[in-house]
N, CA, C and O atoms as CSV, one atom per row, in Angstrom:
chain,resi,resn,atom,element,x,y,z
A,1,MET,N,N,-24.114,48.647,-186.120
A,1,MET,CA,C,-23.783,47.980,-184.878
A,1,MET,C,C,-22.404,48.414,-184.365
A,1,MET,O,O,-22.231,48.633,-183.166
A,2,GLU,N,N,-21.426,48.537,-185.268
A,2,GLU,CA,C,-20.075,48.901,-184.854
A,2,GLU,C,C,-20.008,50.283,-184.224
A,2,GLU,O,O,-19.075,50.576,-183.476
A,3,GLU,N,N,-20.964,51.121,-184.508
A,3,GLU,CA,C,-20.987,52.474,-183.969
A,3,GLU,C,C,-21.712,52.557,-182.628
A,3,GLU,O,O,-21.688,53.603,-181.979
A,4,SER,N,N,-22.346,51.489,-182.211
A,4,SER,CA,C,-23.113,51.538,-180.967
A,4,SER,C,C,-22.181,51.681,-179.770
A,4,SER,O,O,-21.082,51.126,-179.764
A,5,PRO,N,N,-22.615,52.419,-178.768
A,5,PRO,CA,C,-21.789,52.618,-177.567
A,5,PRO,C,C,-21.448,51.307,-176.855
A,5,PRO,O,O,-20.345,51.148,-176.333
A,6,ILE,N,N,-22.381,50.388,-176.838
A,6,ILE,CA,C,-22.127,49.103,-176.164
A,6,ILE,C,C,-21.035,48.332,-176.891
A,6,ILE,O,O,-20.139,47.770,-176.262
A,7,TYR,N,N,-21.114,48.307,-178.218
A,7,TYR,CA,C,-20.093,47.626,-179.024
A,7,TYR,C,C,-18.726,48.254,-178.791
A,7,TYR,O,O,-17.732,47.548,-178.622
A,8,GLN,N,N,-18.679,49.573,-178.782
A,8,GLN,CA,C,-17.420,50.282,-178.568
A,8,GLN,C,C,-16.854,49.990,-177.176
A,8,GLN,O,O,-15.643,49.846,-177.012
A,9,GLU,N,N,-17.729,49.904,-176.183
A,9,GLU,CA,C,-17.297,49.606,-174.825
A,9,GLU,C,C,-16.701,48.200,-174.737
A,9,GLU,O,O,-15.691,47.991,-174.065
A,10,ILE,N,N,-17.325,47.247,-175.412
A,10,ILE,CA,C,-16.814,45.874,-175.422
A,10,ILE,C,C,-15.441,45.837,-176.084
A,10,ILE,O,O,-14.526,45.180,-175.587
A,11,LEU,N,N,-15.298,46.534,-177.194
A,11,LEU,CA,C,-13.997,46.589,-177.878
A,11,LEU,C,C,-12.929,47.206,-176.982
A,11,LEU,O,O,-11.802,46.715,-176.920
A,12,GLU,N,N,-13.285,48.279,-176.291
A,12,GLU,CA,C,-12.339,48.968,-175.419
A,12,GLU,C,C,-11.905,48.073,-174.262
A,12,GLU,O,O,-10.725,48.030,-173.915
A,13,LYS,N,N,-12.857,47.360,-173.667
A,13,LYS,CA,C,-12.515,46.452,-172.568
A,13,LYS,C,C,-11.582,45.351,-173.041
A,13,LYS,O,O,-10.639,44.988,-172.338
A,14,GLY,N,N,-11.841,44.816,-174.236
A,14,GLY,CA,C,-10.982,43.771,-174.785
A,14,GLY,C,C,-9.583,44.289,-175.075
A,14,GLY,O,O,-8.595,43.607,-174.804
A,15,ALA,N,N,-9.497,45.492,-175.623
A,15,ALA,CA,C,-8.200,46.094,-175.918
A,15,ALA,C,C,-7.426,46.352,-174.634
A,15,ALA,O,O,-6.224,46.095,-174.558
A,16,LYS,N,N,-8.119,46.857,-173.635
A,16,LYS,CA,C,-7.463,47.144,-172.356
A,16,LYS,C,C,-6.943,45.859,-171.727
A,16,LYS,O,O,-5.820,45.815,-171.225
A,17,LYS,N,N,-7.760,44.817,-171.755
A,17,LYS,CA,C,-7.350,43.536,-171.176
A,17,LYS,C,C,-6.106,43.001,-171.871
A,17,LYS,O,O,-5.180,42.525,-171.215
A,18,GLY,N,N,-6.086,43.078,-173.191
A,18,GLY,CA,C,-4.938,42.601,-173.951
A,18,GLY,C,C,-3.674,43.391,-173.657
A,18,GLY,O,O,-2.605,42.808,-173.474
A,19,LYS,N,N,-3.787,44.704,-173.611
A,19,LYS,CA,C,-2.629,45.551,-173.324
A,19,LYS,C,C,-2.118,45.299,-171.906
A,19,LYS,O,O,-0.911,45.250,-171.666
A,20,LEU,N,N,-3.048,45.141,-170.983
A,20,LEU,CA,C,-2.673,44.885,-169.600
A,20,LEU,C,C,-1.942,43.555,-169.465
A,20,LEU,O,O,-0.960,43.463,-168.727
A,21,GLN,N,N,-2.406,42.528,-170.164
A,21,GLN,CA,C,-1.750,41.221,-170.115
A,21,GLN,C,C,-0.333,41.293,-170.663
A,21,GLN,O,O,0.590,40.730,-170.074
A,22,ILE,N,N,-0.156,41.974,-171.770
A,22,ILE,CA,C,1.177,42.098,-172.374
A,22,ILE,C,C,2.109,42.868,-171.449
A,22,ILE,O,O,3.238,42.438,-171.213
A,23,LEU,N,N,1.654,43.996,-170.927
A,23,LEU,CA,C,2.501,44.803,-170.044
A,23,LEU,C,C,2.853,44.050,-168.763
A,23,LEU,O,O,3.989,44.119,-168.293
A,24,THR,N,N,1.894,43.339,-168.205
A,24,THR,CA,C,2.158,42.564,-166.996
A,24,THR,C,C,3.204,41.489,-167.272
A,24,THR,O,O,4.107,41.271,-166.464
A,25,ARG,N,N,3.078,40.826,-168.405
A,25,ARG,CA,C,4.062,39.804,-168.773
A,25,ARG,C,C,5.447,40.417,-168.973
A,25,ARG,O,O,6.443,39.847,-168.527
A,26,GLN,N,N,5.520,41.555,-169.630
A,26,GLN,CA,C,6.807,42.217,-169.846
A,26,GLN,C,C,7.428,42.668,-168.522
A,26,GLN,O,O,8.623,42.483,-168.294
A,27,LEU,N,N,6.613,43.257,-167.661
A,27,LEU,CA,C,7.122,43.710,-166.367
A,27,LEU,C,C,7.590,42.532,-165.518
A,27,LEU,O,O,8.626,42.615,-164.858
A,28,SER,N,N,6.836,41.441,-165.532
A,28,SER,CA,C,7.218,40.253,-164.761
A,28,SER,C,C,8.508,39.643,-165.291
A,28,SER,O,O,9.353,39.192,-164.519
A,29,ARG,N,N,8.649,39.634,-166.579
A,29,ARG,CA,C,9.879,39.079,-167.161
A,29,ARG,C,C,11.096,39.931,-166.812
A,29,ARG,O,O,12.188,39.411,-166.582
A,30,ARG,N,N,10.896,41.221,-166.776
A,30,ARG,CA,C,12.016,42.123,-166.501
A,30,ARG,C,C,12.348,42.234,-165.018
A,30,ARG,O,O,13.520,42.294,-164.645
A,31,PHE,N,N,11.306,42.262,-164.159
A,31,PHE,CA,C,11.533,42.538,-162.742
A,31,PHE,C,C,11.133,41.411,-161.797
A,31,PHE,O,O,11.328,41.530,-160.587
A,32,GLY,N,N,10.584,40.335,-162.314
A,32,GLY,CA,C,10.121,39.250,-161.453
A,32,GLY,C,C,8.674,39.478,-161.051
A,32,GLY,O,O,7.931,40.179,-161.738
A,33,THR,N,N,8.289,38.892,-159.955
A,33,THR,CA,C,6.903,38.958,-159.497
A,33,THR,C,C,6.481,40.402,-159.211
A,33,THR,O,O,7.191,41.157,-158.548
A,34,ILE,N,N,5.320,40.754,-159.723
A,34,ILE,CA,C,4.755,42.080,-159.501
A,34,ILE,C,C,3.800,41.985,-158.314
A,34,ILE,O,O,2.923,41.122,-158.296
A,35,SER,N,N,3.956,42.850,-157.334
A,35,SER,CA,C,3.112,42.803,-156.136
A,35,SER,C,C,1.642,43.009,-156.497
A,35,SER,O,O,1.316,43.608,-157.522
A,36,SER,N,N,0.775,42.507,-155.647
A,36,SER,CA,C,-0.663,42.653,-155.889
A,36,SER,C,C,-1.074,44.122,-155.868
A,36,SER,O,O,-1.988,44.522,-156.589
A,37,GLN,N,N,-0.409,44.919,-155.051
A,37,GLN,CA,C,-0.711,46.356,-155.004
A,37,GLN,C,C,-0.409,47.012,-156.350
A,37,GLN,O,O,-1.218,47.784,-156.865
A,38,LEU,N,N,0.758,46.701,-156.917
A,38,LEU,CA,C,1.107,47.272,-158.219
A,38,LEU,C,C,0.172,46.739,-159.303
A,38,LEU,O,O,-0.213,47.483,-160.205
A,39,GLN,N,N,-0.195,45.472,-159.225
A,39,GLN,CA,C,-1.125,44.899,-160.202
A,39,GLN,C,C,-2.469,45.616,-160.166
A,39,GLN,O,O,-3.065,45.877,-161.211
A,40,GLN,N,N,-2.941,45.932,-158.974
A,40,GLN,CA,C,-4.210,46.658,-158.843
A,40,GLN,C,C,-4.101,48.051,-159.466
A,40,GLN,O,O,-5.028,48.521,-160.124
A,41,GLN,N,N,-2.970,48.697,-159.251
A,41,GLN,CA,C,-2.769,50.027,-159.826
A,41,GLN,C,C,-2.717,49.939,-161.358
A,41,GLN,O,O,-3.235,50.814,-162.051
A,42,LEU,N,N,-2.096,48.891,-161.872
A,42,LEU,CA,C,-2.035,48.706,-163.317
A,42,LEU,C,C,-3.435,48.520,-163.893
A,42,LEU,O,O,-3.751,49.071,-164.948
A,43,GLN,N,N,-4.263,47.758,-163.216
A,43,GLN,CA,C,-5.622,47.487,-163.689
A,43,GLN,C,C,-6.480,48.742,-163.709
A,43,GLN,O,O,-7.442,48.822,-164.473
A,44,ALA,N,N,-6.151,49.702,-162.894
A,44,ALA,CA,C,-6.930,50.942,-162.828
A,44,ALA,C,C,-6.564,51.937,-163.932
A,44,ALA,O,O,-7.246,52.949,-164.097
A,45,LEU,N,N,-5.507,51.665,-164.681
A,45,LEU,CA,C,-5.064,52.590,-165.720
A,45,LEU,C,C,-6.004,52.575,-166.921
A,45,LEU,O,O,-6.636,51.561,-167.219
A,46,SER,N,N,-6.086,53.694,-167.593
A,46,SER,CA,C,-6.862,53.796,-168.830
A,46,SER,C,C,-6.039,53.203,-169.986
A,46,SER,O,O,-4.853,52.910,-169.831
A,47,ILE,N,N,-6.674,53.037,-171.114
A,47,ILE,CA,C,-5.959,52.527,-172.292
A,47,ILE,C,C,-4.828,53.475,-172.674
A,47,ILE,O,O,-3.732,53.023,-173.005
A,48,ASN,N,N,-5.075,54.772,-172.633
A,48,ASN,CA,C,-4.028,55.745,-172.979
A,48,ASN,C,C,-2.854,55.660,-172.008
A,48,ASN,O,O,-1.697,55.765,-172.415
A,49,GLN,N,N,-3.154,55.470,-170.725
A,49,GLN,CA,C,-2.080,55.338,-169.736
A,49,GLN,C,C,-1.302,54.042,-169.959
A,49,GLN,O,O,-0.086,54.015,-169.769
A,50,LEU,N,N,-1.979,52.981,-170.356
A,50,LEU,CA,C,-1.280,51.727,-170.654
A,50,LEU,C,C,-0.344,51.916,-171.849
A,50,LEU,O,O,0.764,51.379,-171.869
A,51,ASP,N,N,-0.796,52.681,-172.841
A,51,ASP,CA,C,0.069,52.985,-173.982
A,51,ASP,C,C,1.291,53.786,-173.533
A,51,ASP,O,O,2.410,53.517,-173.970
A,52,ASP,N,N,1.073,54.762,-172.666
A,52,ASP,CA,C,2.186,55.559,-172.144
A,52,ASP,C,C,3.162,54.677,-171.360
A,52,ASP,O,O,4.378,54.838,-171.459
A,53,LEU,N,N,2.613,53.753,-170.588
A,53,LEU,CA,C,3.454,52.843,-169.809
A,53,LEU,C,C,4.282,51.947,-170.712
A,53,LEU,O,O,5.432,51.641,-170.396
A,54,SER,N,N,3.717,51.529,-171.819
A,54,SER,CA,C,4.479,50.667,-172.732
A,54,SER,C,C,5.719,51.383,-173.267
A,54,SER,O,O,6.726,50.740,-173.562
A,55,ASP,N,N,5.652,52.694,-173.392
A,55,ASP,CA,C,6.828,53.477,-173.793
A,55,ASP,C,C,7.771,53.704,-172.610
A,55,ASP,O,O,8.987,53.561,-172.734
A,56,ALA,N,N,7.193,54.058,-171.469
A,56,ALA,CA,C,8.003,54.367,-170.285
A,56,ALA,C,C,8.760,53.149,-169.774
A,56,ALA,O,O,9.828,53.288,-169.178
A,57,LEU,N,N,8.227,51.977,-169.997
A,57,LEU,CA,C,8.836,50.736,-169.523
A,57,LEU,C,C,10.302,50.616,-169.933
A,57,LEU,O,O,11.115,50.067,-169.189
A,58,PHE,N,N,10.633,51.123,-171.104
A,58,PHE,CA,C,12.011,51.030,-171.588
A,58,PHE,C,C,12.987,51.843,-170.750
A,58,PHE,O,O,14.191,51.589,-170.771
A,59,ASP,N,N,12.468,52.822,-170.010
A,59,ASP,CA,C,13.327,53.666,-169.187
A,59,ASP,C,C,13.472,53.160,-167.755
A,59,ASP,O,O,14.282,53.691,-166.995
A,60,PHE,N,N,12.704,52.149,-167.378
A,60,PHE,CA,C,12.749,51.623,-166.008
A,60,PHE,C,C,13.972,50.730,-165.825
A,60,PHE,O,O,14.272,49.882,-166.665
A,61,SER,N,N,14.670,50.939,-164.711
A,61,SER,CA,C,15.804,50.066,-164.400
A,61,SER,C,C,15.494,49.150,-163.220
A,61,SER,O,O,16.183,48.152,-163.009
A,62,GLU,N,N,14.465,49.486,-162.455
A,62,GLU,CA,C,14.052,48.633,-161.336
A,62,GLU,C,C,12.559,48.837,-161.088
A,62,GLU,O,O,11.953,49.786,-161.586
A,63,ILE,N,N,11.985,47.928,-160.309
A,63,ILE,CA,C,10.538,47.934,-160.082
A,63,ILE,C,C,10.072,49.218,-159.392
A,63,ILE,O,O,8.924,49.626,-159.566
A,64,SER,N,N,10.932,49.849,-158.627
A,64,SER,CA,C,10.540,51.095,-157.962
A,64,SER,C,C,10.253,52.200,-158.988
A,64,SER,O,O,9.487,53.123,-158.709
A,65,ASP,N,N,10.864,52.106,-160.166
A,65,ASP,CA,C,10.568,53.079,-161.225
A,65,ASP,C,C,9.108,52.965,-161.663
A,65,ASP,O,O,8.462,53.970,-161.962
A,66,LEU,N,N,8.597,51.741,-161.698
A,66,LEU,CA,C,7.187,51.532,-162.025
A,66,LEU,C,C,6.305,52.156,-160.953
A,66,LEU,O,O,5.326,52.832,-161.272
A,67,ALA,N,N,6.639,51.938,-159.695
A,67,ALA,CA,C,5.846,52.487,-158.589
A,67,ALA,C,C,5.798,54.017,-158.669
A,67,ALA,O,O,4.744,54.617,-158.460
A,68,VAL,N,N,6.919,54.634,-158.965
A,68,VAL,CA,C,6.971,56.099,-159.081
A,68,VAL,C,C,6.128,56.557,-160.267
A,68,VAL,O,O,5.375,57.526,-160.164
A,69,TRP,N,N,6.256,55.861,-161.386
A,69,TRP,CA,C,5.485,56.208,-162.576
A,69,TRP,C,C,3.989,56.128,-162.280
A,69,TRP,O,O,3.225,57.017,-162.654
A,70,LEU,N,N,3.582,55.057,-161.606
A,70,LEU,CA,C,2.172,54.887,-161.261
A,70,LEU,C,C,1.687,55.991,-160.336
A,70,LEU,O,O,0.566,56.479,-160.484
A,71,GLN,N,N,2.517,56.384,-159.390
A,71,GLN,CA,C,2.148,57.476,-158.472
A,71,GLN,C,C,1.917,58.771,-159.241
A,71,GLN,O,O,0.999,59.532,-158.935
A,72,ASN,N,N,2.748,59.008,-160.229
A,72,ASN,CA,C,2.619,60.228,-161.017
A,72,ASN,C,C,1.389,60.234,-161.926
A,72,ASN,O,O,1.010,61.285,-162.444
A,73,GLN,N,N,0.772,59.088,-162.122
A,73,GLN,CA,C,-0.423,58.999,-162.964
A,73,GLN,C,C,-1.692,59.363,-162.222
A,73,GLN,O,O,-2.733,59.578,-162.843
A,74,GLN,N,N,-1.622,59.436,-160.913
A,74,GLN,CA,C,-2.822,59.719,-160.117
A,74,GLN,C,C,-3.120,61.181,-160.044
A,74,GLN,O,O,-4.097,61.581,-159.412
């Protein structure tokens, strides 16, 4: 069962949701309210991109750094 594609997809969705929640909370704590546009862009990221963002976050000094980072991911 653990090897089934459906099971793997469910696990991936859960992992993505968890990573997204943590990153959103960290970004909100650091920069305040995150615009709905940026939130939508965050939701569109893959798990690997969310992992990359968790590292890049330490280099951001303002919310515009996030916007630039997101633009570069497209």
